[in-house]
C-alpha positions as CSV (number, residue, x, y, z in Angstrom):
1,M,-35.3,49.9,-49.6
2,S,-37.5,50.1,-46.7
3,S,-36.8,52.0,-43.5
4,G,-36.4,48.8,-41.4
5,L,-33.5,47.0,-43.8
6,L,-30.1,47.9,-44.0
7,P,-28.3,47.7,-47.4
8,A,-26.8,44.3,-47.9
9,S,-23.0,45.7,-47.8
10,L,-23.6,47.5,-44.7
11,Y,-25.4,44.1,-43.1
12,R,-22.2,41.9,-43.9
13,I,-20.1,44.5,-42.4
14,R,-22.4,44.6,-39.3
15,C,-22.1,40.7,-39.2
16,R,-18.3,40.6,-39.5
17,T,-18.1,43.0,-36.7
18,L,-20.5,41.0,-34.2
19,C,-18.5,37.9,-35.1
20,L,-15.2,39.7,-34.4
21,M,-16.6,41.1,-31.0
22,S,-17.9,37.2,-30.2
23,A,-14.5,35.7,-31.1
24,T,-13.1,38.3,-29.1
25,L,-15.0,37.6,-26.1
26,F,-14.6,33.9,-26.5
27,L,-11.2,34.2,-26.5
28,L,-10.8,36.4,-23.6
29,S,-13.0,33.9,-21.8
30,C,-10.9,31.1,-22.7
31,T,-7.7,33.1,-21.7
32,L,-9.2,33.9,-18.3
33,T,-10.5,30.3,-17.6
34,T,-6.8,29.1,-18.6
35,L,-5.5,31.4,-16.1
36,A,-7.9,30.6,-13.4
37,M,-6.7,27.0,-13.9
38,S,-3.0,27.6,-13.8
39,E,-3.6,29.6,-10.5
40,E,-5.7,27.1,-9.0
41,K,-3.3,25.1,-6.3
42,K,-2.5,21.8,-7.3
43,P,-3.2,19.1,-4.9
44,N,-0.8,17.8,-2.1
45,V,-0.2,14.0,-1.8
46,L,0.2,12.2,1.1
47,I,0.8,8.4,0.7
48,L,0.9,6.2,3.9
49,I,2.2,2.7,3.9
50,A,2.4,0.0,6.5
51,D,4.5,-2.7,6.7
52,D,3.0,-6.6,6.8
53,M,-0.2,-5.2,8.0
54,G,-3.1,-7.3,7.3
55,Y,-6.2,-6.9,5.3
56,S,-8.7,-6.8,8.2
57,D,-6.6,-5.2,10.7
58,A,-8.0,-1.9,10.7
59,G,-11.5,-1.1,12.3
60,C,-13.2,0.2,9.1
61,Y,-11.7,-2.9,7.3
62,G,-13.5,-5.5,10.2
63,G,-10.6,-5.5,12.6
64,E,-10.8,-5.1,16.4
65,I,-7.9,-2.9,16.9
66,S,-8.7,0.7,17.4
67,T,-7.8,2.8,14.5
68,P,-9.9,5.8,14.8
69,N,-7.9,8.1,12.5
70,L,-8.0,5.7,9.3
71,D,-11.5,4.9,10.3
72,S,-12.3,8.8,9.9
73,L,-10.5,9.0,6.4
74,A,-12.5,5.6,5.2
75,R,-15.9,7.4,6.7
76,N,-15.0,10.9,5.1
77,G,-13.4,9.1,1.8
78,L,-13.5,5.7,0.2
79,R,-12.4,2.2,0.8
80,F,-11.3,0.0,-2.1
81,T,-12.3,-3.6,-1.4
82,Q,-10.3,-5.3,-4.2
83,F,-7.0,-3.6,-4.1
84,Y,-3.6,-5.4,-4.3
85,N,0.1,-5.3,-3.6
86,T,3.0,-7.5,-4.7
87,A,3.3,-9.7,-1.4
88,R,6.6,-8.3,-0.6
89,C,8.1,-5.0,0.9
90,W,10.6,-4.1,-1.6
91,P,8.6,-5.0,-4.9
92,S,5.7,-3.0,-3.7
93,R,7.8,-0.1,-2.8
94,A,9.4,-0.3,-6.3
95,V,5.8,-0.5,-7.9
96,L,4.5,2.2,-5.6
97,M,7.0,4.8,-6.6
98,T,7.7,3.8,-10.2
99,G,4.3,2.7,-11.5
100,Y,5.5,-0.4,-13.4
101,Y,5.4,-4.3,-11.8
102,A,8.6,-4.9,-9.9
103,Q,9.9,-7.4,-12.6
104,Q,9.9,-4.8,-15.2
105,V,12.4,-2.7,-13.4
106,R,14.6,-5.2,-12.0
107,R,12.9,-5.1,-8.5
108,D,12.0,-8.8,-8.4
109,A,13.1,-11.9,-9.6
110,Q,11.9,-13.6,-12.8
111,Y,10.1,-16.8,-12.6
112,G,12.8,-19.9,-12.0
113,N,15.3,-17.6,-10.2
114,Q,16.1,-18.0,-6.5
115,R,14.9,-16.2,-3.6
116,G,16.6,-13.3,-2.6
117,S,17.6,-12.2,-6.3
118,G,15.9,-9.5,-8.0
119,Q,16.6,-6.2,-5.9
120,G,18.2,-4.8,-9.0
121,Q,18.7,-1.3,-10.2
122,R,16.5,0.4,-11.9
123,P,16.6,1.0,-16.0
124,V,17.1,4.8,-16.7
125,W,14.0,4.9,-17.8
126,A,12.1,4.2,-14.5
127,P,12.1,7.4,-12.5
128,L,10.5,7.8,-9.2
129,L,7.3,9.8,-8.6
130,P,9.1,12.9,-7.1
131,E,11.2,13.1,-9.9
132,M,8.0,13.2,-12.2
133,L,6.4,15.8,-10.0
134,K,9.4,18.2,-9.7
135,P,8.6,19.9,-12.7
136,L,5.1,20.8,-11.9
137,G,6.5,22.6,-9.0
138,Y,6.2,19.9,-6.4
139,R,8.4,19.3,-3.3
140,S,8.5,15.6,-2.1
141,Y,9.5,14.6,1.6
142,H,10.1,10.8,2.6
143,S,9.8,9.4,6.0
144,G,10.4,6.0,7.0
145,K,11.4,2.5,5.6
146,W,13.0,2.6,1.9
147,H,14.0,-0.4,0.1
148,I,14.5,1.3,-3.2
149,D,17.6,1.1,-5.0
150,G,19.6,4.6,-5.1
151,K,19.5,7.2,-2.8
152,Q,16.2,9.6,-1.8
153,T,17.6,12.8,-2.5
154,E,19.5,11.8,-5.7
155,N,15.9,10.4,-6.7
156,G,13.7,13.5,-6.4
157,F,13.1,13.8,-2.8
158,D,14.1,17.1,-1.0
159,R,14.3,15.8,2.4
160,S,14.4,12.0,3.7
161,Y,14.6,10.4,6.9
162,S,15.5,6.8,6.2
163,L,15.3,3.9,8.4
164,E,17.4,1.1,7.3
165,D,17.5,-1.2,10.7
166,H,14.5,-3.1,10.2
167,D,15.3,-5.3,13.5
168,R,15.0,-2.6,16.2
169,Y,12.0,-0.2,16.9
170,F,13.4,1.4,20.1
171,A,17.3,1.6,19.2
172,P,18.2,1.7,15.4
173,R,21.7,1.3,14.6
174,R,21.3,2.6,11.1
175,H,19.4,5.5,9.6
176,T,19.8,8.3,7.5
177,L,18.8,12.3,7.4
178,D,18.9,13.5,3.8
179,D,21.1,10.4,2.8
180,Q,23.9,11.3,5.5
181,P,24.4,8.4,8.3
182,L,22.7,9.3,11.7
183,P,24.4,8.0,14.7
184,P,22.6,5.1,16.4
185,V,20.2,5.7,18.9
186,T,21.3,5.0,22.4
187,N,18.0,6.7,24.3
188,A,15.9,3.6,23.6
189,D,13.5,4.4,26.6
190,Q,12.8,7.4,24.7
191,H,12.9,6.6,21.4
192,Y,10.3,4.6,19.3
193,V,10.6,4.3,15.3
194,T,6.9,4.7,14.5
195,T,6.7,7.9,16.3
196,A,10.2,9.1,14.8
197,I,9.0,8.8,11.6
198,A,5.8,10.5,12.1
199,D,8.1,13.6,13.9
200,H,9.8,13.7,11.0
201,A,7.1,13.8,8.5
202,I,5.6,16.4,10.8
203,E,8.8,18.5,10.6
204,C,8.8,18.4,6.6
205,L,5.3,19.7,6.8
206,R,6.0,22.6,9.2
207,E,9.2,23.4,7.1
208,H,6.9,23.5,4.0
209,E,4.6,25.5,5.5
210,S,7.1,28.2,6.6
211,S,9.3,28.5,3.2
212,N,7.5,26.8,0.6
213,T,3.8,27.3,1.1
214,D,3.1,28.1,-2.5
215,Q,4.1,24.9,-3.8
216,P,2.3,21.4,-3.7
217,F,4.0,18.7,-1.9
218,L,4.1,15.0,-1.9
219,Q,4.8,13.2,1.3
220,Y,5.8,9.6,1.6
221,V,5.4,8.0,4.9
222,A,6.7,4.3,4.8
223,F,6.1,3.1,8.4
224,T,7.6,-0.3,9.6
225,S,4.7,-1.4,11.7
226,P,3.7,-3.9,12.1
227,H,6.5,-5.9,10.5
228,F,8.7,-8.0,13.1
229,P,10.0,-7.8,15.4
230,L,6.9,-7.3,17.7
231,H,8.0,-4.1,19.4
232,A,5.8,-1.8,21.3
233,P,5.5,0.4,24.2
234,Q,4.4,-1.5,27.2
235,A,1.6,0.8,27.9
236,D,0.4,0.1,24.0
237,I,0.5,-3.5,24.7
238,E,-1.6,-3.5,27.7
239,K,-4.4,-2.1,26.2
240,Y,-4.9,-5.3,24.3
241,R,-3.4,-7.5,26.9
242,T,-6.5,-10.0,27.2
243,Q,-8.0,-9.1,23.7
244,Y,-6.8,-12.3,22.0
245,T,-6.8,-15.0,24.8
246,A,-10.1,-16.5,22.9
247,G,-7.7,-17.5,19.9
248,W,-7.4,-17.4,16.2
249,D,-10.2,-19.6,15.3
250,L,-13.0,-17.5,17.0
251,L,-11.6,-14.2,16.1
252,R,-11.0,-15.2,12.6
253,Q,-14.5,-15.8,12.6
254,E,-15.6,-12.6,14.1
255,R,-13.8,-10.5,11.6
256,G,-15.2,-12.8,9.0
257,K,-18.6,-11.6,10.0
258,R,-17.7,-8.0,10.5
259,L,-16.5,-8.2,6.9
260,I,-19.6,-9.5,5.5
261,S,-21.6,-7.0,7.7
262,L,-19.8,-4.1,6.3
263,E,-20.1,-5.1,2.6
264,L,-16.4,-5.5,2.0
265,V,-16.7,-9.2,1.2
266,S,-19.7,-11.6,0.4
267,H,-17.9,-14.9,1.7
268,Q,-17.2,-16.7,4.9
269,P,-13.3,-16.8,6.1
270,A,-11.4,-19.7,4.2
271,A,-10.5,-22.4,6.4
272,I,-7.2,-21.9,8.3
273,E,-4.6,-24.1,6.6
274,R,-3.3,-26.4,9.4
275,D,-0.1,-27.8,7.9
276,L,1.1,-24.5,6.4
277,G,3.9,-22.9,8.5
278,P,6.2,-20.1,7.8
279,P,7.3,-19.6,4.3
280,Y,10.9,-20.0,5.5
281,D,12.2,-22.5,8.0
282,Y,14.4,-21.5,10.8
283,P,14.0,-24.9,13.1
284,K,17.0,-23.6,15.6
285,D,14.7,-20.5,16.5
286,L,12.1,-22.8,17.9
287,D,14.5,-23.4,20.7
288,K,15.4,-20.1,21.4
289,L,11.7,-18.8,21.5
290,G,10.7,-21.4,24.0
291,P,7.9,-23.9,24.5
292,G,5.2,-21.3,24.0
293,E,6.0,-21.0,20.3
294,V,4.6,-23.1,17.5
295,F,5.2,-23.1,14.0
296,R,1.7,-24.4,12.9
297,P,-1.9,-22.7,13.2
298,L,-3.1,-25.7,15.3
299,A,-6.6,-25.5,16.6
300,W,-6.8,-23.1,19.4
301,N,-8.1,-26.0,22.0
302,Q,-4.8,-28.2,20.8
303,L,-2.6,-25.8,22.2
304,T,-1.1,-25.8,25.8
305,V,-2.4,-23.0,28.3
306,E,1.5,-21.7,27.8
307,Q,1.2,-21.8,24.2
308,Q,-2.1,-20.2,24.1
309,E,-0.7,-17.2,26.6
310,F,2.3,-16.7,24.3
311,Q,0.6,-16.6,21.1
312,A,-2.1,-14.3,22.5
313,T,0.4,-11.7,23.6
314,K,2.2,-11.6,20.1
315,M,-1.4,-10.5,18.7
316,A,-1.6,-8.2,21.4
317,I,1.7,-6.4,20.4
318,H,0.7,-6.7,16.9
319,A,-2.5,-4.7,17.8
320,A,-0.3,-2.3,19.9
321,M,1.8,-1.4,16.7
322,V,-1.2,-1.0,14.5
323,D,-2.9,1.2,17.2
324,R,0.3,3.3,17.7
325,M,0.6,4.0,14.1
326,D,-3.0,5.1,13.7
327,R,-2.1,7.5,16.4
328,E,0.8,8.7,14.4
329,I,-1.2,9.3,11.1
330,G,-3.7,11.5,13.4
331,R,-0.6,13.8,14.3
332,I,0.3,13.9,10.7
333,T,-3.4,14.6,9.6
334,D,-3.5,17.2,12.5
335,Q,-0.8,19.0,11.2
336,L,-2.1,19.2,7.7
337,K,-5.4,20.6,9.3
338,T,-3.2,23.1,11.3
339,M,-1.4,24.6,8.0
340,N,-5.1,24.6,6.2
341,A,-3.8,21.8,3.7
342,F,-6.0,19.0,4.7
343,E,-9.1,19.7,2.5
344,N,-6.7,19.8,-0.8
345,T,-4.7,16.9,0.2
346,L,-5.0,13.3,-1.7
347,I,-4.3,10.9,1.2
348,L,-3.8,7.2,0.2
349,F,-3.2,4.2,2.8
350,A,-2.4,0.5,1.8
351,S,-0.3,-2.0,3.2
352,D,3.0,-3.5,1.1
353,N,1.8,-7.0,1.7
354,G,-0.3,-9.4,3.8
355,A,0.4,-10.1,7.6
356,S,3.5,-12.4,7.7
357,A,3.6,-16.1,8.9
358,E,7.3,-15.7,9.1
359,I,9.0,-16.9,12.7
360,M,12.7,-16.2,13.1
361,V,15.3,-14.7,15.7
362,R,17.4,-11.5,14.1
363,G,18.6,-8.4,15.2
364,D,19.6,-8.5,18.9
365,G,18.5,-11.9,20.0
366,H,15.7,-12.7,21.9
367,H,16.0,-13.0,25.9
368,P,12.9,-15.1,27.2
369,D,13.0,-13.5,30.4
370,A,12.5,-10.2,29.2
371,A,9.1,-8.4,28.9
372,P,7.5,-9.4,25.4
373,G,7.4,-6.5,23.0
374,S,10.5,-4.9,24.4
375,G,13.8,-4.4,22.7
376,E,15.4,-7.5,24.2
377,T,12.8,-10.0,22.5
378,F,12.4,-10.6,18.8
379,L,9.1,-12.1,18.3
380,C,6.9,-12.8,15.0
381,L,3.5,-13.0,14.3
382,G,3.5,-16.4,12.9
383,P,1.0,-18.6,10.7
384,G,-1.8,-18.8,13.5
385,F,-2.8,-14.8,14.2
386,S,-1.6,-14.1,10.7
387,S,-4.6,-15.9,9.5
388,V,-6.5,-13.6,11.5
389,A,-4.9,-10.5,10.4
390,N,-5.5,-11.8,6.8
391,S,-9.1,-12.7,7.5
392,P,-11.1,-13.6,5.1
393,F,-8.5,-15.0,2.8
394,R,-6.1,-17.5,2.5
395,R,-2.1,-17.6,3.2
396,H,0.2,-14.8,4.1
397,K,3.0,-12.5,3.0
398,T,5.2,-14.0,0.4
399,W,2.5,-16.2,-1.3
400,V,0.2,-14.6,-4.0
401,H,-3.1,-16.1,-2.6
402,E,-5.5,-13.5,-1.6
403,G,-4.1,-13.1,2.1
404,G,-0.7,-12.4,0.7
405,I,-1.7,-9.7,-1.8
406,S,-4.9,-8.1,-0.7
407,T,-4.6,-4.5,1.2
408,P,-6.7,-2.1,2.5
409,L,-6.8,0.9,0.6
410,I,-8.2,4.2,1.8
411,A,-8.7,7.3,-0.4
412,H,-9.5,10.7,1.1
413,W,-9.4,14.0,-0.6
414,P,-12.3,16.6,0.2
415,A,-11.7,18.7,-2.6
416,G,-11.6,16.2,-5.0
417,I,-13.7,13.2,-3.8
418,K,-17.2,14.0,-2.9
419,A,-18.2,10.6,-2.0
420,H,-17.9,9.8,1.8
421,G,-18.1,6.5,3.3
422,E,-18.6,4.5,0.2
423,L,-17.1,1.2,-1.2
424,R,-15.0,1.0,-4.5
425,H,-15.1,-2.9,-5.6
426,V,-13.2,-2.4,-8.8
427,P,-9.9,-4.6,-8.8
428,A,-6.8,-2.3,-8.8
429,H,-3.1,-2.6,-7.9
430,L,-0.2,-0.6,-6.7
431,I,0.6,-0.3,-10.2
432,D,-2.1,2.3,-10.1
433,I,-0.9,4.7,-7.6
434,V,1.8,6.5,-10.1
435,P,-0.6,7.3,-12.6
436,T,-3.5,8.4,-10.1
437,V,-1.2,11.2,-8.6
438,L,0.0,12.3,-12.0
439,E,-3.5,12.7,-13.0
440,V,-4.7,15.1,-9.9
441,A,-1.1,16.8,-10.4
442,G,-2.2,17.6,-13.8
443,T,0.3,15.4,-16.1
444,T,0.9,12.3,-17.4
445,H,3.7,9.6,-17.4
446,P,6.6,10.9,-19.6
447,T,7.3,9.4,-22.7
448,L,11.0,10.1,-22.7
449,W,13.5,10.4,-19.8
450,K,17.1,11.3,-20.2
451,D,16.7,10.7,-23.7
452,T,15.5,7.4,-23.6
453,P,12.0,6.1,-24.5
454,V,9.8,5.1,-21.4
455,P,8.0,1.9,-22.0
456,T,4.0,2.3,-21.5
457,P,3.3,2.0,-18.0
458,P,0.9,-0.9,-16.9
459,G,-1.2,1.1,-14.1
460,K,-4.4,3.1,-14.7
461,S,-5.5,6.3,-12.9
462,L,-8.3,5.5,-10.0
463,V,-9.7,9.1,-10.8
464,A,-12.4,7.8,-12.4
465,A,-13.1,5.2,-9.7
466,F,-13.2,8.1,-7.1
467,N,-16.2,9.5,-9.0
468,A,-17.9,6.2,-9.7
469,D,-17.8,2.2,-8.8
470,E,-19.1,1.3,-12.3
471,V,-15.3,1.5,-14.0
472,S,-12.9,-1.3,-15.6
473,L,-9.0,-0.6,-15.2
474,H,-7.4,-3.8,-16.4
475,E,-7.6,-6.9,-18.5
476,D,-5.4,-8.3,-16.2
477,L,-3.5,-8.2,-13.2
478,W,-0.2,-10.5,-12.9
479,W,1.9,-11.7,-9.8
480,C,5.5,-13.5,-9.4
481,H,7.1,-13.7,-6.1
482,D,9.3,-16.3,-4.6
483,N,8.2,-18.6,-7.7
484,H,4.5,-18.2,-6.7
485,R,2.7,-17.3,-9.4
486,A,-0.9,-15.9,-10.1
487,I,-2.9,-13.8,-12.7
488,R,-6.5,-12.4,-12.6
489,V,-8.5,-11.7,-15.6
490,G,-11.9,-10.7,-14.5
491,Q,-13.2,-12.6,-11.8
492,W,-11.0,-15.8,-12.8
493,K,-8.1,-16.1,-10.8
494,L,-4.9,-18.6,-11.6
495,V,-2.8,-19.1,-8.9
496,A,0.1,-21.7,-8.3
497,P,2.5,-22.0,-5.2
498,N,6.1,-22.6,-6.0
499,N,6.3,-25.6,-7.8
500,Q,2.9,-26.6,-7.3
501,P,0.3,-26.9,-9.8
502,W,-2.2,-24.1,-10.8
503,E,-5.0,-23.5,-8.9
504,L,-8.3,-21.8,-10.4
505,Y,-11.0,-19.6,-8.8
506,N,-14.0,-17.7,-9.4
507,L,-13.5,-14.6,-7.2
508,S,-17.0,-13.5,-7.8
509,N,-18.2,-15.9,-5.2
510,D,-14.9,-17.5,-3.9
511,R,-12.3,-15.1,-2.9
512,G,-11.8,-17.1,0.0
513,E,-10.2,-19.4,-2.6
514,S,-11.8,-22.7,-1.3
515,N,-13.1,-24.2,-4.3
516,N,-10.2,-25.1,-7.0
517,L,-11.9,-25.3,-10.1
518,A,-8.8,-26.2,-12.4
519,A,-10.0,-29.8,-13.0
520,Q,-13.2,-28.5,-14.1
521,H,-12.2,-25.8,-16.1
522,P,-9.0,-27.1,-18.1
523,D,-9.5,-24.7,-20.9
524,K,-9.7,-21.6,-18.7
525,V,-6.7,-22.8,-17.0
526,Q,-4.6,-22.8,-20.4
527,E,-6.2,-19.6,-21.3
528,L,-5.1,-17.7,-18.3
529,E,-1.7,-19.7,-18.1
530,Q,-0.9,-18.4,-21.5
531,I,-1.5,-14.9,-20.6
532,W,0.8,-15.4,-17.4
533,N,3.6,-16.7,-19.5
534,R,3.1,-13.9,-22.0
535,R,3.2,-11.2,-19.6
536,A,6.1,-13.0,-17.7
537,E,8.4,-13.0,-21.2
538,E,7.1,-9.3,-21.8
539,F,8.6,-8.2,-18.4
540,S,11.9,-10.3,-18.8
541,Q,12.2,-8.5,-22.1
542,L,11.7,-5.1,-20.8
543,A,14.1,-5.9,-17.6
544,R,17.2,-6.8,-20.0
């Protein structure tokens, strides 16, 4: 045996010893890594949702309305260009909080049912997002509109301010705090709903910092702005008093140019449909509203001077409502910064549907001599300036053409999204919010809930899209509301208004839905119709 070699038996012992030491070091490394990950603070989540806000209302989406806080979130985060909702308020909220299409969870009518049905009780296997987050240590807070079945604290929220009165911005009569009724507001000159919603959200954040700072939180802030009635403080309205006197035709074209320059879309705005009025008829309300109101988006130069002034004033109030909402969002994000939570909070902003063409009088009625936008008036945006808000798309809330279902989506999370100011063109939907939040929280959708098997949800996490635009999330996206139907497969979209034939569009060059290709491609119409029918049957079976 040479002096440089060990006996074979000693060599084997040395090798086993080295291997054991390496394995021990590896296991120790894994243990330390696991402990570090478990001790790493989970991200907070702030979901902000507007009500009846058009695709291009915010400045960062081509609008002329002042929205510096949303613009800042977009500049330091992401904007999705092809994000979708359900075309209506209550289905969108069910989707947002469950991760399922509304028809799957009995929160919108199946095709063929009458309008107004479909607001049923969710199946037991469909919990809301805060319930899914609670086992991970999250506390959850809700402020604003609800429009979901059940009570808030019974569905996972630790605190809630719920506005049940959607007809009054200055003096709501029905609202609750932690599921308990509050008295009607009597100091209307000191109260504005948008501010009250933000006040409660900030109060919850301060309480969280004081008592639960070691826990992550979900904050769901559901503004009612700019849903009708068009109510805003007079000082806010004054800022936009002359902004819209040029009329809806010119302003829609101006927004269209900005949308193209921002690379949010590549097509010119679709032509305004002059004969398409509100989705529901209230002809007697025209007399209540006076000679300035019109039920059709006529060419601006065909309106009387009185009508032009009336319509421009309505849009000024709409703009004021969006402006005020943005300022309240700024107060909420300032609170996040104050408590050092801003960097590790995923902020998502969207709208529940497109701007509304509805015209009606509810609540306390409309007094023509009162200041427009005050609590004594009841004004709705209507189809003319709704066409501006929904630029560059066709149609409005309730329809499932692009104008009714397209929403801005801003995603901001400094600790988790490294891209700043980038666009994401991947088609996505509100069904994707729940799986996104669950992934960033470190979990997945439950497969069993209250001893009941949970069906596979249709949504996909957006986390991959946070990192890159070259992702594909869905084989198809599906819509049905008020018997309006649509399905999108790739760049093809099949859409049909209630009781009307299918229309076919290639969205790669025609998101304005101006060139109906149904006659040229009957095989594609049949193919997509079969997919729509198959999904409809699946959802109907699941909801039984």
